[in-house]
BALUM-715817 format. One record per atom (N, C-alpha, C): residue in one letter; x, y, z. Coordinates in steps of 0.1 Angstrom, whole numbers, plus 2048, in hexadecimal, padded with zeros to 3 digits. Example, Ala and Ser with C-alpha at 12.3 -4.5 7.8 and 13.67 -1.06 7.14 Angstrom:
# residues 2
A8847C784E;A87B7D384E;A8847DF84E;S8807EA847;S8897F5847;S88180084F;
This chain:
# residues 188
Y817820770;Y81082A77B;Y81683777D;R814840780;R81384A782;R81685777D;N80A86177C;N80B86F778;N80486B768;G7FD85C765;G7FA85A75A;G7EA85E75A;T7DD856756;T7D285A750;T7CF84C755;D7C484E75A;D7BE840763;D7AF83D753;G7AF833746;G7A7835741;G7AA827737;S7A3824730;S7A381A728;S7B2819720;G7B6809725;G7C1808719;G7CE810724;R7CB81472E;R7D781C736;R7DE80B73F;G7EB813742;G7F080F74F;G7F77FE746;K7FA7FE73A;K8027F4734;K8127F0736;S8137FC735;S82280572C;S826811733;L833812734;L83881F736;L83682B72E;S82E825726;S82A83471D;S81983771C;T81382D726;T805832728;T80182A738;T80B83173C;T80A82F74E;T7F7833753;A7F582C75B;A7E9832763;A7EE83B76F;K7E5842776;K7E284877D;K7E584578F;T7D783B78C;T7D783779B;T7DE82779A;I7DE8227A9;I7DD8127AD;I7D18127B0;E7C98137B3;E7BD80D7BC;E7B58107A7;W7B681879A;W7B3816794;W7B680678C;V7C580778B;V7CC7F9784;V7C27F0787;Y7C17EF796;Y7BF7E379A;Y7AF7E279A;D7A97EA796;D79B7E7796;D79A7DF784;Q7A37E277F;Q79F7E0770;Q7A47CF76E;F7A97C8779;F7AB7BB779;F7A47B3777;P79C7A7774;P79379F76E;P78B79B77D;D78479A77F;D77C79178A;D77878078A;V78877D78E;V78B76D784;V796766794;V79275A794;V79C75779B;V7AA756795;T7B8759792;T7C375C78B;T7C5752788;D7CE75177C;D7D7746776;D7E574B775;S7E8758777;S7F475E772;S7F676977F;V80176E785;V80877978B;V801788786;Y7FE78F78E;Y7F679D788;Y8047A3792;V8067AF78A;V8147B8790;V80B7C678F;I80E7D0791;I80E7E0797;I81B7E2797;N8217EC789;N8347F3790;N82E800791;L837804797;L82E81179D;L83E81A799;L83F822792;L84B82F78C;L84E83479B;P85C83A798;P85F8457A7;P8558507A6;G8558567B1;G84E8617B8;G8428607BD;N83B8697C4;N83386B7CD;N8218657C6;H81B8577C8;H8118557C9;H8088567D5;I7FE8637D3;I7F68687DF;I7E98637D8;A7E28577E0;A7D48597DC;A7CD8617E3;A7BE8617DB;A7B586C7E5;A7AF8637F4;T7B28557ED;T7AA84E7FD;T7AF840800;A7AE839806;A7B582F806;A7B58267FD;I7C281D7F5;I7C08177F1;I7B88087F4;D7AF8057EB;D7A67FD7EE;D7A87F07E5;L7AE7E67EB;L7B17D97E3;L7A67CD7E7;D79B7D27E3;D7907CB7E4;D78B7BF7DC;A7847B27E4;A7847A77DF;A7797A57D3;T7777B67CB;T76C7B47C1;T77C7AF7B2;G7827AF7B7;G78D7AC7AA;G79279F7B0;P79E79B7A4;P79F78F7A6;P7A47847B4;S7A17767B3;S7A476F7BF;S7B376C7BE;F7BD7707C1;F7C876E7C3;F7CC7617CD;V7DA7597C9;V7D874E7CF;V7EB74C7CF;A7EF7477D7;A7FC7457D4;A8077467CC;K80273B7C1;K80C73D7B5;K80774D7AC;S7FC7527AC;S7FB7587A7;S7F47687AF;P80176B7B6;P7F97787BB;P7FB7867B5;L7F67927BD;L7FA7A07B7;L8077A27C1;I8097A97B3;I8187AF7BB;I8187C07B8;I81C7C77C1;I8187D47C2;I82D7D57C7;R8327DE7BB;R83C7E27BC;R8447EF7B4;A84F7F07BB;A85A7FD7B3;A8587FA7A7;Y858800799;Y85D7FC78F;Y86E7FB78E;Y876803793;Y883800793;Y8867FF7A6;P8907F67A8;P8917F27B3;P89D7FA7BC;D89C8057B4;D8A880D7BB;D8A58137CC;L8A88157D2;L8A38207E1;L8A382F7DD;D8AB8367D3;D8A483D7CF;D89C83F7C1;S8988357C3;S88A8357B5;S87D8317B9;I87F8307C8;I8728287D1;I86682E7CD;P85A82D7C9;P84F8367CD;P84A8397D7;K8438417DD;K8408457EA;K82C8467E9;I82A83E7F1;I81C83E7F1;I8148457FD;A80984C7FD;A802852809;A7F3855804;A7ED85980D;A7DD85C80B;A7D786480E;T7D1870808;T7CC87D80E;T7C487A818;T7B486F817;T7AE86B821;T7AC85D821;V7AC859830;V7AD84E830;V7A084983C;A79083F839;A790840845;A79183B84E;S78B83D85A;S790837869;S794828869;G79F82486E;G79E81886C;G7A680C85F;M7A8818855;M7AC80E84B;M7BA81A845;G7C280B83E;G7CE810839;G7CC81582E;V7DB81C827;V7DA82281B;V7DC81C813;F7E380F815;F7DF7FE80A;F7D67FA814;A7C97F5813;A7BC7F0816;A7BB7E3810;P7C27D6814;P7C47C880E;P7B57C2810;S7AB7BB809;S7A17B580E;S7A37A8805;V7B07A2804;V7B279B7F5;V7BF7937FC;N7C17877FC;N7CA7807FF;N7D377E7F3;Y7E577D7F7;Y7EE77A7EE;Y7F47867E9;V7F37917F0;V7FA7A07EB;V8067A27ED;I80F7A17E5;I8207A77E6;I8237B67E7;F8257BB7F1;F82A7C97F4;F8387CB7F2;D83F7D27E5;D84B7CD7E4;D8557DD7E1;H8607E07E8;H8677EC7E5;H85E7FC7E6;L8527FE7EE;L84A8077F1;L85080D7FD;L84E8207FE;L852827806;L842829809;I83B824813;I82E82681B;I82F82E825;R82B83D821;R82784B82C;R815846834;G80F84B832;G80384E83A;G7F9857834;S7EF85A83A;S7E3864838;S7E687383E;A7E1879837;A7E388B83D;A7D688D846;D7CE882842;D7C488684B;D7BE87C859;A7C7872858;A7BD869862;A7CB86C86E;G7D5874870;G7DF874877;G7E586A881;E7E286C88A;E7E885C88E;E7E0850892;N7D8852888;N7CF83F886;N7D383E87C;A7D884286F;A7D9839866;A7E6831866;I7E482685D;I7E681985C;I7ED81A84A;G7FA81484A;G80481283D;G7FA806837;I7FB7FE839;I7F77F0831;I7EA7EB840;G7DD7ED83B;G7D27E1841;G7CA7E7848;F7C67E3850;F7BB7EA85B;F7B67E9869;T7B47EF86E;T7AC7EA87F;T7A87DD87F;D7A47D6889;D7A27C788B;D78C7CA888;A78A7D788A;A7797D6888;A7767D7877;S77E7DF871;S77F7E2867;S7827DA856;S7877CD85B;S7907C5853;S7897BD84A;N7897B783E;N7827AD83C;N78D79F83C;G7967A483C;G7A679A840;G7AE79A833;F7B9796837;F7C079482D;F7CF78E82F;R7CD781827;R7D677282A;R7E3775822;N7F1770828;N7FA76B81E;N7FC777814;T80178681E;T805791816;T81278D81C;T818795814;T82B797812;T8287A680F;V8347A981C;V8357B8818;V84A7B681B;K8507BA811;K85C7BD812;K8637CA80E;N86F7CB810;N8787D480D;N8717E380D;C86A7E4815;C85F7EF816;C8657FB81F;I86380381F;I86780F826;I858818830;F85481583C;F84C81B83F;F84F826848;Q848834846;Q84E840849;Q841843850;F844846861;F838849869;F83785B866;D843863863;D840874864;D851873861;S855872856;S85F877853;S865883854;T85B88E850;T85C89C850;T8598A3859;G8598A0864;G8548A686F;G8478AE872;G83F8A686A;G8328AA86A;G82F8B885B;V8388B8859;V8388C584F;V82F8C183F;D82C8B483C;D8268AE82F;D81A8AC83A;G8188A5842;G80989F846;G809891849;Y81188C83E;Y81387783B;Y812879849;H80A870851;H80D86A861;H80585D85F;K80A855867;K80784786B;K80B84187C;A80083987F;A80682E88A;A80A823889;Y80781E87C;Y80C81187F;Y80F80D86E;G81C808870;G821802861;G8167FA85E;V8157F0862;V80D7E2859;V8037E0867;R7F97DB861;R7F07DB86E;R7E67D186B;L7E17C8873;L7DA7B786E;L7D17B4878;K7C77AE879;K7C07A4883;K7C7795885;S7C079088D;S7C7782892;S7C8778887;T7BD779880;T7B9771872;T7C3775864;D7CB77D867;D7D278385B;D7DF77E85D;S7E677A84F;S7F5775854;S7FA782848;V80878484F;V80D793842;V81E788846;F82878883D;F836783840;F83979683C;L845797842;L84B7A2845;L85B79D841;Y85F7A3836;Y86C79F831;Y8767AF830;N8807AE838;N8897BE833;N8817CB832;N87C7CE83F;N8737DD842;N87B7E2848;V8777EC844;V87F7FD84D;V873800851;F873806861;F86880E863;F86A81A86C;I868823867;I87082E86F;I869836877;G86583A882;G86184088A;G86084E884;K85785488F;K85786688E;K86086789B;S86B86F893;S8798748A2;S87587B8A7;A86B8838A6;A86688D8B2;A85B88F8BA;A8588818B9;A84F87B8C4;A8508778CD;A84C8738DA;A84F86A8E3;A85285F8E2;Q8568578E9;Q85F84C8E7;Q8528428E1;T84883F8EA;T83F83B8EA;T83183B8DF;D83884B8D6;D82A84A8CC;D83784C8C0;R83E8458BC;R8448458AF;R83F83D8A4;G8368358A6;G82F83089E;G8318238A1;K82B81589A;K82E80C89E;K830802891;G8377F9891;G83A7F1882;G82E7E9880;T82A7E088A;T81E7D5885;T81B7D2892;
């Protein structure tokens, strides 16, 4: 994935990369899975036009066969950077409505237009279909790392409602250094 083309036969090797995460997700069959689905992301900036909607029209993931979205190379200097240009109010850059998703080794920014209401992964309470047994590990959440120069802000790293369950392991949440102490962003 990255700098490729979304189209038939794409996204299956380094020589035929797809362009967008959501397009790759939409290619998965609508079945109960019996194997693990993996979306590997190459280094660089992955700027989605809108929220990356991991909706229930795709496979039904279970504990032994989850969806994994991860960095192809696990090194910190090769970590993919994820952001969105436009995100609807209350949506995350990643908007999962399915269970058993694993996010691993990603740098998750925010949205250029949602300002202080953007979310890295999740929804506000009113807009969520719910997601359970989601794992977020080895990820970095930058709330505004360049002092507003690039405009990719977010208020929450991971936002969930009371019926959601998320497992967080070894993540880093970087606040907005220039903001007031109470306005630097919330991890969860």
